[in-house]
C-alpha positions in Angstrom: 0.2 0.0 -0.2 1.1 3.8 -0.1 3.2 5.4 2.5 0.1 7.2 3.8 -1.7 4.2 4.8 1.3 2.1 6.4 2.2 5.3 8.8 -1.8 5.6 8.8 -1.5 1.8 10.4 1.2 1.7 12.3 0.3 5.0 13.9 -3.6 3.3 14.6 -2.4 0.1 15.8 0.9 1.9 17.9 -2.3 4.0 19.6 -4.3 1.4 20.2 -1.5 -0.9 21.8 -0.5 2.0 23.7 -4.0 2.6 25.5 -3.6 5.5 28.3 -0.1 5.5 27.1 -0.8 6.9 24.1 0.8 10.7 23.1 1.4 12.4 20.1 4.9 11.1 20.0 3.7 7.1 20.0 1.6 7.8 17.4 4.7 9.8 15.4 7.0 6.6 16.5 4.1 4.4 15.3 3.8 6.1 11.7 7.3 5.9 11.1 7.7 2.4 12.1 4.7 1.7 10.0 6.7 3.0 7.2 10.4 1.6 8.0 9.9 -1.5 5.8 9.5 0.3 3.0 13.3 1.7 2.9 13.9 -1.1 1.0 13.5 1.1 -1.9 16.6 3.0 -1.3 18.8 -0.9 -1.9 19.9 -1.1 -5.8 20.2 -4.6 -6.6 22.0 -3.8 -9.7 19.3 -3.5 -12.1 15.4 -2.3 -12.7 14.3 -5.8 -12.7 16.0 -6.9 -9.9 15.1 -3.6 -7.7 11.2 -5.0 -8.9 11.0 -8.3 -8.2 13.7 -7.8 -4.7 11.0 -5.3 -3.5 9.2 -6.4 -0.5 11.9 -9.0 0.2 13.6 -9.0 3.4 12.5 -6.0 4.7 8.9 -7.6 5.0 9.9 -10.9 6.1 7.9 -11.8 10.0 11.4 -14.2 9.7 13.3 -10.5 9.7 10.7 -8.2 11.3 9.8 -10.4 14.5 13.8 -10.6 15.7 14.3 -6.9 14.9 11.1 -5.5 16.8 12.8 -7.8 19.6 16.3 -6.0 19.0 14.5 -2.9 18.8 12.5 -3.3 21.9 15.6 -3.7 24.3 17.5 -0.4 22.9 14.0 1.5 22.7 13.7 0.5 26.8 17.1 0.8 27.7 17.7 4.3 26.9 14.4 6.0 25.9 10.9 4.0 27.3 12.5 2.8 31.1 9.1 3.0 32.5 7.0 1.0 30.0 6.1 -2.5 30.4 8.5 -4.8 28.1 5.8 -7.0 26.7 3.6 -4.1 26.0 6.3 -2.0 23.9 7.3 -5.1 22.5 3.6 -6.0 21.4 3.7 -2.1 20.2 6.7 -2.0 17.8 5.9 -5.9 16.5 2.4 -4.7 15.6 3.5 -1.5 14.2 6.1 -3.2 11.7 4.4 -6.1 10.8 1.4 -5.0 10.1 2.8 -3.3 7.4 3.9 -6.6 5.1 0.4 -8.0 6.0 -1.3 -5.0 4.9 0.5 -5.7 1.1 0.0 -8.7 0.9 -3.7 -7.7 0.1 -2.4 -6.0 -3.4 -1.7 -7.5 -6.6 2.4 -7.0 -5.9 4.0 -9.7 -4.1 5.0 -9.7 -0.6 7.8 -12.5 0.5 6.3 -12.8 3.9 8.6 -16.0 4.5 11.8 -14.8 2.8 13.9 -16.2 2.8 12.3 -19.7 2.4 11.5 -20.4 -1.4 7.8 -19.4 -0.6 5.5 -17.3 -3.5 5.2 -13.7 -2.9 1.7 -13.7 -1.0 -0.7 -11.4 -3.6 -4.3 -11.7 -2.2 -4.7 -9.3 -4.6 -8.5 -7.6 -3.4 -7.3 -3.8 -2.6 -5.7 -1.8 -5.1 -2.6 -0.3 -3.8 -4.0 3.6 -3.0 -8.0 2.5 -1.6 -9.0 6.2 0.0 -11.7 4.0 0.8 -9.1 1.9 3.2 -7.1 5.0 3.8 -9.9 8.1 5.2 -11.4 5.8 7.6 -8.2 5.0 9.5 -6.1 8.2 8.9 -9.5 10.6 10.2 -9.1 8.9 13.7 -5.8 9.0 14.1 -5.5 12.5 13.1 -8.5 13.1 16.1 -6.5 11.2 18.1 -3.6 13.9 17.8 -6.5 16.5 18.8 -8.7 14.4 20.9 -5.8 12.7 23.4 -8.1 11.1 26.3 -9.7 9.6 23.4 -6.8 8.8 21.5 -6.8 5.2 21.8 -10.5 4.3 21.1 -10.2 6.7 18.1 -7.3 4.4 17.0 -9.3 1.4 18.1 -12.3 2.3 15.8 -10.2 3.8 12.9 -8.7 -0.1 12.6 -11.8 -1.6 13.3 -13.6 0.4 10.2 -10.6 -0.3 7.7 -10.3 -4.1 8.7 -14.0 -4.5 7.6 -12.7 -2.8 4.5 -10.2 -5.1 3.8 -12.6 -7.9 4.6 -15.2 -6.5 2.4 -12.4 -6.6 -0.2 -12.0 -10.5 0.0 -16.0 -10.7 -0.2 -15.6 -8.6 -3.2 -12.9 -10.8 -4.7 -14.7 -14.3 -3.9 -17.8 -12.5 -5.8 -16.2 -11.7 -9.3 -13.9 -15.3 -8.9 -17.3 -17.2 -9.0 -18.4 -14.8 -12.0 -15.2 -15.4 -13.7 -15.3 -19.7 -13.4 -19.1 -19.9 -14.6 -17.5 -17.3 -17.7 -14.9 -19.6 -18.6 -16.5 -22.9 -17.6 -17.2 -25.4 -20.6 -14.9 -23.4 -22.7 -11.2 -23.9 -23.9 -10.2 -20.9 -20.9 -11.6 -23.6 -18.1 -8.4 -24.8 -15.7 -6.7 -21.7 -17.6 -4.2 -19.3 -15.1 -6.4 -16.5 -14.1 -5.3 -12.9 -12.6 -8.1 -10.9 -11.1 -7.2 -7.4 -9.1 -9.4 -4.5 -8.6 -9.1 -1.8 -10.5 -7.2 1.8 -8.8 -8.9 3.2 -5.9 -11.8 0.8 -5.8 -13.3 -2.9 -5.2 -15.9 -2.8 -7.7 -14.9 -2.6 -10.7 -12.2 -5.5 -10.9 -9.8 -6.5 -13.8 -9.5 -9.9 -15.0 -6.7 -11.3 -17.0 -6.7 -15.3 -18.8 -3.3 -16.9 -20.4 -4.1 -18.9 -23.5 -0.8 -19.7 -24.6 0.6 -17.3 -27.1 -2.4 -15.1 -26.3 -4.1 -13.5 -23.3 -7.9 -12.7 -22.6 -8.5 -9.3 -20.9 -12.3 -8.2 -19.5 -13.5 -6.1 -16.9 -16.6 -7.2 -14.3 -18.3 -4.5 -12.3 -20.2 -6.0 -8.8 -23.0 -3.5 -11.1 -23.3 -5.3 -13.9 -26.4 -6.3 -15.0 -25.2 -8.5 -17.2 -22.8 -11.2 -15.6 -21.0 -12.2 -19.4 -17.5 -10.7 -19.1 -16.9 -9.3 -22.4 -13.1 -10.7 -23.2 -10.6 -9.2 -25.2 -7.8 -11.3 -26.8 -4.6 -9.6 -26.6 -1.3 -11.0 -28.1 1.3 -12.2 -24.9 4.3 -13.1 -27.6 6.9 -15.5 -26.8 10.9 -15.2 -25.5 13.4 -15.6 -29.4 15.9 -17.4 -27.7 15.9 -21.0 -27.0 16.7 -20.7 -23.0 15.8 -18.4 -20.5 18.4 -16.2 -18.7 18.0 -16.5 -14.8 16.6 -12.7 -14.3 13.6 -13.5 -16.8 13.2 -16.7 -15.0 12.6 -15.0 -11.7 10.7 -12.1 -13.3 8.7 -15.0 -14.7 8.5 -16.7 -11.4 7.4 -13.4 -9.5 4.6 -12.3 -12.1 3.3 -15.7 -11.8 3.4 -16.3 -15.6 1.6 -13.1 -16.1 4.2 -11.8 -18.6 4.0 -10.3 -22.3 6.9 -10.2 -24.5 6.4 -7.6 -27.8 8.9 -6.3 -30.4 9.0 -2.5 -30.5 11.1 -1.4 -33.2 14.1 -3.1 -32.7 13.5 -3.6 -28.5 12.2 -6.6 -27.2 9.8 -5.3 -23.8 9.0 -8.0 -21.3 6.2 -6.5 -19.1 3.9 -7.6 -15.9 0.4 -8.2 -17.6 -0.9 -8.7 -13.4 0.3 -4.7 -12.3 -1.4 -1.3 -14.1 -4.5 -2.1 -17.3 -5.6 -0.6 -20.3 -2.3 -0.5 -21.7 -1.0 1.5 -19.0 1.6 -1.1 -17.7 4.5 0.5 -15.1 6.3 -2.3 -15.0 7.8 -2.8 -18.7 11.5 -3.4 -19.6 13.6 -3.5 -22.3 15.3 -7.2 -22.0 16.8 -7.7 -25.8 17.6 -5.7 -28.5 18.3 -6.4 -32.4 21.8 -6.3 -33.6 22.8 -4.7 -37.1 22.5 -7.9 -38.5 18.6 -8.0 -37.5 20.0 -11.0 -34.4 18.3 -10.5 -31.0 20.9 -9.7 -28.1 20.1 -9.6 -24.5 21.1 -6.2 -22.7 21.1 -4.9 -19.4 17.2 -4.3 -18.2 16.0 -1.1 -18.8 12.8 0.1 -17.4 9.9 1.9 -20.0 8.0 5.3 -18.8 4.4 4.2 -18.9 4.0 6.9 -20.4 0.6 9.7 -19.6 -3.3 8.3 -19.1 -5.2 9.1 -22.0 -7.5 11.6 -20.8 -10.3 9.5 -21.3 -9.6 6.5 -19.3 -10.4 8.2 -15.5 -14.1 8.5 -16.3 -14.2 5.8 -18.4 -13.0 3.5 -15.8 -15.4 5.3 -13.2 -18.6 4.8 -15.9 -17.9 1.2 -16.3 -17.5 1.1 -12.7 -21.2 1.8 -12.4 -22.0 -1.3 -14.6 -21.6 0.4 -18.4 -21.0 -2.6 -19.7 -20.1 -1.2 -23.3 -16.7 0.2 -22.2 -13.9 -3.1 -22.5 -11.1 -4.2 -20.8 -9.1 -1.0 -22.8 -11.5 1.5 -21.6 -12.9 2.7 -24.5 -16.2 1.6 -26.1 -17.0 0.6 -30.1 -16.6 4.2 -31.2 -13.5 5.0 -29.5 -11.0 2.6 -28.9 -7.7 1.9 -29.9 -7.2 -2.0 -30.9 -3.5 -2.5 -32.2 -3.1 -5.3 -29.4 -6.1 -7.3 -30.2 -5.3 -10.5 -31.8 -6.8 -11.1 -35.8 -9.5 -13.6 -34.8 -10.1 -14.7 -38.5 -6.8 -16.1 -38.2 
């Protein structure tokens, strides 16, 4: 999740655990602890693909954060909070740190909760990385706790309760969309194929669905307000890697993206895209990993992350209109009169 959400969560958890000891300093410390795991973005692993794969790695691991919380508690009690009960202080610091990766695991990116074990990153994919409906019910009570100090802990608890209810709702909404997708693919050649479902930006009503299908993939949108349960699938070119074998970095990228990867030739460059993140042809994690030589032979190159480009002006209003159940708007956030279909597979082949 975004830094504001994580800071608000850390502050709320700290305020609740602190109880009568809750002060503005406790809330600020909790907010700092809540954002601490994301400092791994300052680390450079040598190339943009590795930076993507290893983000939310060791700094988000429960096996790292628990011992770190214990160490931090010993130092903090010794030098800064000798009057605090050890167990309460340990609980406060542990909760502020550990709720960060737990919240991250509800997004689509992938959080390595069990690093260094060879376990797939956790990506429940029930909330978007920025969702005001999660953040505001958490943030407003935390800010109020700075003013009404006598009720600070109760306000923090209320914020946590409201935001947690929203997370539970997101799981319910995800389950409804999963059932709908299963009904749509049942009896078709897509039945049993890998499926990825994620909420669209800033909401848990409109959902993006991607289904892999050999050299192409199918993308559709499903809103909880749709009258017709049928999903309008758009076939898209998936492409293929031009070399007989994959380099280790690409294998790691494939594993991290759970196979939802697109290969596309753009001029003399071959781009590799994580299809899980982004939508409507806007994909922030797109990398150049090969180029053609003067002899028109593909050669591996040092990965380069590409700018996803600006959002088209029509896409934001189209997103909200589609959210309300207007099913004439497709996965590219356009209708039959206004659409960019250069990514479509030629269905006549």
